C-alpha positions as CSV (number, residue, x, y, z in Angstrom):
1,M,-26.9,13.8,2.3
2,K,-27.8,10.4,2.7
3,S,-25.6,7.4,3.5
4,E,-26.5,5.8,0.5
5,S,-25.4,8.9,-1.7
6,I,-21.9,8.6,0.0
7,E,-21.9,4.7,-0.7
8,K,-23.0,5.4,-4.7
9,L,-19.9,7.9,-4.9
10,E,-17.4,5.7,-3.3
11,Q,-18.5,3.1,-5.4
12,F,-18.3,5.6,-8.3
13,L,-14.8,6.8,-7.0
14,K,-13.5,3.1,-7.5
15,L,-14.6,3.1,-10.9
16,Q,-12.6,6.2,-12.0
17,E,-9.5,5.2,-10.0
18,N,-9.8,1.7,-12.2
19,M,-10.3,3.7,-15.6
20,H,-8.1,6.4,-15.2
21,G,-5.8,6.0,-12.2
22,P,-5.9,6.7,-8.7
23,D,-4.1,10.3,-9.2
24,S,-6.0,11.5,-12.0
25,R,-8.0,14.6,-12.3
26,Q,-11.1,12.7,-12.5
27,V,-10.3,11.2,-9.1
28,A,-10.1,14.5,-7.7
29,K,-13.2,15.6,-8.8
30,V,-15.0,12.6,-7.3
31,L,-13.2,13.1,-3.9
32,I,-14.3,17.0,-3.7
33,R,-18.1,15.6,-4.1
34,L,-17.7,12.8,-1.6
35,A,-16.0,15.1,0.9
36,I,-19.0,17.0,0.3
37,A,-20.9,14.7,1.1
38,C,-19.4,13.6,4.2
39,M,-19.6,17.3,5.4
40,E,-23.2,17.3,5.0
41,D,-23.4,14.0,6.7
42,G,-21.0,15.0,9.9
43,Q,-18.6,12.7,9.3
44,L,-15.8,15.4,9.4
45,T,-12.7,13.5,9.8
46,D,-13.5,11.4,6.2
47,A,-14.2,14.7,4.7
48,E,-10.7,15.9,5.7
49,S,-8.9,13.0,4.6
50,H,-10.6,13.0,1.1
51,L,-10.0,16.7,0.5
52,L,-6.6,16.0,1.3
53,R,-6.1,13.5,-1.4
54,A,-7.9,15.7,-3.8
55,L,-5.6,18.5,-3.0
56,S,-2.2,16.4,-3.5
57,I,-3.3,15.1,-6.7
58,E,-4.2,18.5,-8.3
59,Q,-1.0,19.8,-7.1
60,A,0.8,17.5,-8.6
61,C,-0.6,17.9,-11.8
62,P,1.9,19.8,-14.4
63,A,-0.9,22.9,-14.4
64,P,-2.5,22.9,-11.4
65,D,-5.8,24.9,-11.2
66,L,-4.6,27.5,-8.5
67,K,-8.3,28.5,-7.9
68,L,-9.3,24.8,-6.8
69,V,-6.5,24.6,-4.7
70,S,-7.4,27.5,-2.9
71,E,-11.0,26.7,-2.5
72,V,-10.1,23.0,-1.4
73,G,-7.6,24.6,1.4
74,K,-10.2,27.1,2.9
75,Q,-12.6,23.7,3.1
76,I,-9.9,21.5,4.8
77,E,-9.3,24.6,7.0
78,R,-13.1,24.8,8.0
79,I,-13.2,21.1,9.0
80,H,-10.1,22.2,11.4
81,Q,-11.9,24.7,13.3
82,K,-14.9,21.9,13.5
83,L,-12.9,19.9,14.9
84,G,-11.2,22.0,17.3
85,A,-8.0,20.7,16.5
86,P,-5.3,21.2,13.9
87,L,-4.8,18.6,11.5
88,E,-1.1,17.8,12.8
89,D,-2.4,16.5,16.2
90,D,-4.1,13.7,14.3
91,L,-1.7,13.1,12.0
92,E,1.7,12.8,14.2
93,S,0.6,12.4,17.5
94,L,-0.2,8.9,17.2
95,K,3.0,6.9,16.4
96,V,3.4,3.1,15.4
97,S,6.6,1.6,15.9
98,T,9.2,1.4,13.5
99,D,11.4,-1.3,15.2
100,R,9.1,-4.2,14.3
101,I,9.6,-6.0,10.9
102,P,6.9,-8.1,9.1
103,A,7.8,-11.7,8.7
104,L,6.7,-11.8,5.4
105,T,8.5,-9.6,2.0
106,P,6.5,-9.3,-0.8
107,M,7.9,-10.3,-4.3
108,F,5.3,-9.6,-6.4
109,E,2.8,-7.2,-6.0
110,P,-1.0,-8.2,-6.4
111,T,-1.9,-7.4,-9.6
112,Q,-5.2,-5.6,-11.0
113,S,-8.1,-6.0,-13.3
114,F,-9.6,-3.1,-14.9
115,P,-12.5,-2.7,-17.4
116,P,-12.4,-3.2,-21.0
117,G,-11.6,0.4,-22.4
118,G,-10.1,1.8,-19.6
119,T,-6.7,2.3,-18.1
120,S,-4.8,-0.7,-18.2
121,H,-2.1,-1.0,-15.4
122,A,0.7,-3.9,-16.1
123,A,3.5,-4.2,-13.1
124,F,6.4,-5.7,-15.0
125,D,8.5,-8.0,-12.7
126,V,12.2,-8.3,-12.5
127,A,13.8,-12.0,-13.1
128,A,14.2,-14.3,-10.5
129,N,17.8,-15.1,-9.5
130,S,18.7,-19.0,-9.3
131,T,16.8,-19.7,-6.0
132,G,13.7,-18.5,-8.1
133,T,13.5,-14.9,-5.3
134,S,13.4,-11.7,-7.0
135,S,16.2,-9.4,-5.8
136,A,15.1,-6.2,-3.0
137,S,16.2,-3.6,-5.0
138,S,14.5,-5.0,-8.0
139,S,10.9,-6.3,-6.7
140,N,9.2,-2.8,-7.0
141,N,6.6,-3.2,-9.8
142,S,5.3,0.1,-11.5
143,A,1.9,0.9,-12.7
144,V,1.7,1.9,-16.4
145,G,-1.3,3.6,-18.4
146,A,-1.4,1.6,-21.4
147,D,-4.3,2.6,-23.1
148,A,-4.8,5.9,-22.3
149,V,-1.6,8.1,-23.0
150,S,-3.5,11.3,-21.5
151,H,-2.8,10.1,-18.0
152,T,1.1,10.2,-18.5
153,H,2.6,10.2,-15.5
154,S,2.9,13.6,-14.1
155,K,6.6,13.5,-13.0
156,T,7.8,13.0,-16.4
157,E,11.7,14.8,-15.8
158,P,12.5,12.6,-13.3
159,I,11.3,9.2,-15.1
160,D,13.5,11.0,-18.6
161,K,16.4,11.1,-16.1
162,A,15.9,7.7,-15.1
163,I,15.6,6.4,-18.3
164,V,19.1,7.9,-19.3
165,A,20.9,6.7,-16.5
166,A,19.4,3.3,-17.2
167,Q,20.8,3.5,-20.9
168,L,23.9,4.7,-19.8
169,Q,24.4,1.7,-17.0
170,V,23.6,-0.9,-20.3
171,R,26.3,-0.1,-22.1
172,Q,28.6,-0.1,-19.3
173,I,27.6,-3.5,-18.2
174,K,28.0,-4.8,-21.4
175,Q,32.0,-2.8,-21.9
176,T,32.9,-4.2,-18.5
177,G,31.7,-7.8,-18.5
178,G,30.4,-8.7,-22.4
179,S,26.8,-8.6,-24.0
180,D,25.2,-11.7,-22.6
181,T,25.2,-11.7,-18.7
182,V,22.8,-11.5,-16.3
183,A,23.7,-8.6,-15.2
184,V,23.0,-7.2,-18.9
185,A,19.5,-9.1,-18.7
186,D,18.8,-7.1,-15.6
187,A,19.9,-3.7,-16.7
188,L,17.4,-4.5,-19.8
189,T,14.4,-5.2,-17.9
190,K,15.0,-2.4,-15.2
191,L,15.0,0.1,-18.3
192,A,11.9,-1.4,-19.7
193,D,10.2,-1.1,-16.5
194,L,11.2,3.1,-16.7
195,Y,9.6,2.8,-20.4
196,C,6.5,1.3,-18.5
197,R,6.0,3.9,-16.5
198,K,6.0,6.8,-19.5
199,E,3.2,4.0,-21.6
200,Q,6.2,3.2,-24.3
201,L,5.1,-0.1,-24.8
202,S,6.8,-0.3,-28.6
203,E,10.2,0.7,-26.5
204,M,10.0,-2.0,-24.1
205,E,9.1,-4.8,-26.4
206,P,12.8,-4.9,-27.8
207,L,14.2,-4.7,-24.3
208,L,12.4,-7.5,-22.9
209,V,12.6,-9.5,-25.8
210,E,16.6,-9.5,-25.5
211,A,16.4,-9.8,-21.7
212,L,15.1,-13.2,-22.1
213,R,17.3,-14.2,-25.1
214,I,20.7,-13.4,-22.7
215,R,18.5,-15.2,-19.6
216,E,17.6,-18.5,-22.1
217,S,21.1,-18.5,-23.3
218,I,23.1,-18.5,-19.7
219,C,20.4,-20.4,-17.9
220,G,18.6,-22.5,-19.9
221,S,15.2,-22.5,-21.0
222,S,13.8,-24.3,-18.1
223,H,14.7,-21.9,-15.2
224,L,12.8,-19.7,-12.8
225,S,13.9,-16.7,-14.2
226,V,13.6,-17.0,-17.5
227,A,9.4,-17.5,-16.8
228,T,9.8,-14.8,-15.1
229,D,10.5,-12.9,-18.1
230,L,8.0,-14.5,-20.3
231,K,5.6,-13.7,-17.9
232,N,6.5,-10.1,-18.4
233,L,6.3,-10.1,-22.5
234,G,3.4,-12.0,-22.3
235,R,1.8,-9.2,-20.3
236,L,3.3,-6.7,-22.5
237,Y,1.8,-8.0,-25.4
238,Y,-1.7,-8.6,-23.6
239,F,-1.7,-5.1,-23.1
240,K,-0.8,-4.5,-26.8
241,Q,-4.1,-6.2,-27.6
242,R,-1.5,-9.1,-29.0
243,Y,-3.3,-12.1,-27.6
244,D,-2.0,-14.4,-29.9
245,L,1.7,-13.6,-28.8
246,A,0.9,-13.3,-25.2
247,E,-0.6,-16.5,-25.1
248,P,2.3,-18.7,-25.8
249,Y,4.6,-16.7,-23.7
250,L,2.3,-17.0,-20.6
251,K,1.6,-20.8,-21.5
252,R,5.6,-21.5,-21.4
253,A,5.7,-19.2,-18.2
254,L,3.1,-21.6,-16.2
255,S,4.5,-24.2,-17.4
256,I,8.0,-23.9,-16.1
257,R,6.9,-22.5,-12.7
258,E,4.5,-25.6,-12.1
259,A,7.5,-27.8,-13.3
260,T,9.8,-25.9,-10.4
261,L,7.5,-25.2,-7.6
262,G,3.9,-27.3,-7.8
263,H,0.6,-27.0,-9.3
264,Y,-0.6,-24.5,-6.6
265,H,2.1,-22.4,-5.9
266,S,1.2,-18.6,-5.6
267,Y,3.8,-17.8,-8.4
268,V,1.7,-20.3,-10.6
269,A,-1.5,-19.1,-9.7
270,D,-0.1,-15.6,-11.0
271,V,0.6,-16.4,-14.1
272,A,-2.7,-18.8,-14.7
273,E,-4.6,-15.4,-13.6
274,W,-3.1,-13.3,-16.7
275,L,-3.1,-16.1,-19.0
276,A,-7.3,-16.6,-17.8
277,K,-7.7,-12.8,-18.9
278,V,-6.1,-13.8,-22.4
279,Y,-8.7,-16.9,-22.9
280,R,-11.5,-14.3,-21.8
281,K,-10.5,-11.9,-24.8
282,T,-10.1,-14.3,-27.0
283,G,-13.8,-16.2,-26.1
284,R,-12.3,-19.5,-24.5
285,L,-14.5,-19.1,-21.2
286,D,-14.4,-22.5,-20.6
287,E,-10.5,-22.7,-20.3
288,A,-10.4,-19.2,-18.4
289,K,-13.0,-20.7,-15.6
290,E,-10.4,-23.9,-15.3
291,L,-7.7,-21.3,-14.6
292,D,-9.9,-19.1,-12.7
293,D,-10.6,-22.1,-10.5
294,L,-7.0,-23.0,-10.1
295,V,-6.4,-19.2,-8.7
296,L,-9.0,-19.4,-6.7
297,E,-8.3,-22.8,-5.0
298,S,-4.2,-21.9,-4.7
299,R,-5.1,-18.3,-3.0
300,T,-7.8,-19.9,-1.0
301,N,-6.6,-23.5,0.3
302,Y,-2.5,-22.9,-0.2
303,G,-1.5,-19.4,1.0
304,S,-2.1,-16.4,3.0
305,D,-3.3,-13.3,1.6
306,W,-2.1,-11.3,4.9
307,E,1.3,-9.7,2.9
308,K,-1.4,-8.7,0.0
309,F,-3.5,-7.0,2.3
310,R,-0.8,-5.3,4.3
311,V,0.9,-3.8,1.4
312,G,-2.9,-2.5,0.4
313,G,-3.4,-1.0,3.5
314,V,0.0,0.8,3.5
315,K,-0.5,2.0,0.3
316,A,-4.0,3.3,0.4
317,L,-3.3,5.0,3.5
318,A,-0.2,6.6,2.2
319,S,-2.5,8.3,-0.4
320,G,-5.3,9.3,1.8
321,N,-7.9,6.7,1.0
322,V,-8.7,5.8,4.5
323,L,-11.7,3.6,4.3
324,E,-9.8,1.2,1.8
325,A,-7.1,1.1,4.3
326,Q,-9.6,0.1,6.8
327,A,-10.6,-2.9,4.8
328,M,-7.7,-4.2,3.7
329,W,-6.0,-3.9,7.4
330,L,-9.6,-5.9,8.7
331,G,-8.7,-8.3,5.8
332,A,-5.1,-8.8,7.5
333,L,-6.8,-9.0,11.1
334,D,-8.9,-12.0,9.4
335,E,-5.8,-13.3,8.0
336,S,-4.0,-13.0,11.5
337,A,-6.8,-14.9,13.4
338,D,-4.3,-18.2,13.9
339,F,-0.9,-16.2,14.2
340,R,0.8,-17.1,17.4
341,F,0.7,-13.9,19.7
342,D,4.9,-13.5,19.3
343,D,4.3,-13.4,15.5
344,P,5.3,-10.1,14.4
345,R,2.6,-10.2,11.4
346,L,0.0,-9.7,14.0
347,S,1.4,-6.6,15.9
348,T,1.7,-5.0,12.4
349,T,-1.7,-5.6,12.1
350,L,-3.0,-4.5,15.1
351,E,-0.8,-1.0,14.7
352,G,-2.1,-0.8,11.1
353,L,-5.6,-0.9,12.0
354,A,-5.4,0.9,14.9
355,E,-3.7,3.8,12.9
356,V,-6.7,3.8,10.8
357,Y,-9.5,4.3,13.2
358,W,-7.1,6.9,15.1
359,R,-7.3,8.7,11.1
360,R,-11.0,8.2,11.5
361,G,-11.6,9.8,14.9
362,K,-13.1,5.9,15.8
363,F,-11.1,6.1,19.4
364,D,-13.4,3.4,21.1
365,K,-12.5,0.9,17.6
366,A,-8.8,1.8,18.3
367,E,-8.2,1.2,21.9
368,P,-8.9,-2.5,22.6
369,L,-6.4,-2.8,19.6
370,C,-3.6,-0.7,21.5
371,K,-4.3,-2.2,24.5
372,Q,-3.3,-5.6,23.1
373,I,-0.1,-4.2,21.5
374,L,0.8,-3.0,24.9
375,Q,0.1,-6.3,26.4
376,I,2.3,-8.1,23.3
377,S,5.0,-5.6,23.8
378,E,5.4,-6.0,27.6
379,T,5.5,-9.7,27.5
380,L,8.0,-9.9,24.5
381,L,10.4,-7.1,25.5
382,G,10.5,-6.8,29.0
383,P,8.7,-3.8,31.2
384,E,11.0,-1.1,30.3
385,H,11.4,-1.4,26.1
386,T,10.9,1.8,24.2
387,D,8.5,0.1,22.2
388,V,6.4,-0.3,25.5
389,A,6.6,3.1,26.3
390,L,5.2,4.1,22.8
391,A,2.4,1.5,23.2
392,A,1.5,2.7,26.4
393,N,1.8,6.3,25.2
394,N,-0.6,5.9,22.1
395,L,-3.0,4.0,24.4
396,A,-3.1,7.0,27.0
397,L,-3.5,9.5,24.0
398,L,-7.0,6.9,22.6
399,C,-8.3,7.1,26.6
400,D,-7.8,10.9,26.7
401,R,-9.4,11.5,23.7
402,Q,-12.6,9.6,25.1
403,G,-12.8,11.5,28.4
404,K,-10.6,9.1,30.0
405,H,-8.5,11.0,31.8
406,S,-7.7,8.7,35.1
407,E,-6.5,5.6,32.6
408,A,-4.7,8.2,30.4
409,A,-3.0,9.6,33.4
410,M,-1.4,6.2,34.3
411,L,-0.4,5.1,30.9
412,Y,1.1,8.5,30.3
413,Q,3.2,8.0,33.9
414,Q,4.3,4.8,32.9
415,A,5.4,5.9,29.2
416,L,7.3,8.8,31.1
417,A,9.1,6.2,33.6
418,I,10.5,4.8,30.7
419,S,11.3,7.3,28.4
420,E,12.8,9.5,30.9
421,K,15.4,6.6,32.2
422,M,16.1,5.9,28.0
423,L,16.0,9.6,26.9
424,G,17.1,11.7,30.0
425,H,15.0,14.2,31.2
426,N,15.1,17.1,29.0
427,H,14.2,15.1,25.9
428,P,11.6,16.9,23.6
429,D,9.6,13.6,23.5
430,V,10.2,13.7,27.3
431,I,8.7,16.7,28.0
432,G,5.7,16.1,25.8
433,I,5.3,13.0,27.6
434,R,4.9,15.0,30.9
435,E,2.8,17.6,29.4
436,C,0.2,15.3,28.4
437,Y,0.8,13.2,31.9
438,S,0.0,16.6,34.0
439,R,-2.6,17.8,32.0
440,A,-4.4,14.2,32.4
441,R,-4.2,14.6,35.6
442,Q,-5.5,17.9,35.7
443,M,-8.8,16.8,34.1
444,A,-9.2,13.6,36.1
445,Q,-8.8,15.4,39.3
446,K,-11.5,17.9,37.4
447,Q,-13.8,14.5,36.7
448,I,-13.5,13.3,40.1
449,E,-14.5,16.7,41.8
450,R,-17.4,17.2,39.6
451,K,-18.8,13.7,40.2
452,L,-18.7,14.5,44.2
453,E,-20.5,17.6,43.2
454,R,-23.4,15.6,41.9
455,A,-23.1,13.2,44.6
């Protein structure tokens, strides 16, 4: 099948993801078709990735199609046989450092737009504290389909249990600390978020209204945390198609954030984006364009999209969408062009993109990234740090896969020396590196012998 057909299927896949959600059966069906096209085009690694994702979606369904699961499993096994290596080798051999911590921490997830009539995904923020930042335990957003009840989250029972627990928590907080406290407002917002995951928008409304009332009475009507509650309600009414109610809440939220944070702050752009959607829905295109221009200028000239790309790359790779992960990490790489070499965001970007290329079998593209990671690690951490051993081992694996066995052997030797010193001679990781080193030396010797024979 021609690559153009693959491109069309990839476009159709994105459309289905937007309309029905990334974990829907419609998406699984397109993934299988895309995998078949990739197999016919010889792109076995991509085909494997699509099939694995389709398999996980089908298995998570309340009543999975066992025949389909079996057939997809057989196709994956055929790909493994053609590749000549088990899946575990590709997924687990190349490790990325877990010691580095990205310099930026997300407070709000990037918002998504969906076509009219499709499944609408709303993420509801937890109210900010007095400094305007959301608490770490509450900053994760949840996606909800507001218009398509048939695509209810497959894990209904755990959510139901969480709702019961959250209801109990609200009652306990009220009994111990009183009804009008910030803790109650936070608990109500958390409970609304759980209803959001079940698409029970009517259950959410009184909770969010009550949370707003409490926070206004404690913090005042112009506090940043109040703006977050206003935005939550505005988005809720947007998804309920009550644009007349959504507009005043979003306007108030925008006004508070502009007054506190400035015209071009990312939090201001976040609310402006939703208010522009309301204007478009109500036919006020000129007003919508004004806000769109504000959002674009804010995100283009006054802020970095690195964190957004990082989050997108991690999520895409976790869901098996390797091509989307590659696009996200390439975007992050562009954003990191001006970062200092010791900025942890640069190392994180290089590691993320290298892992994507490894998954895709693009070892020649991953190699220069891993070389840069090794150089940074040696410079910042010293020659005997465990991260240096990890980086050297990653690079050795890539050289090995490309037939550069002499280079691989030297890198394995470097990783082995550090690991033996840190972990001891009998540690399983050390034994594994030692075996790779021995095999690479043998292969390098054979390469030299063949060259001598040809000479």
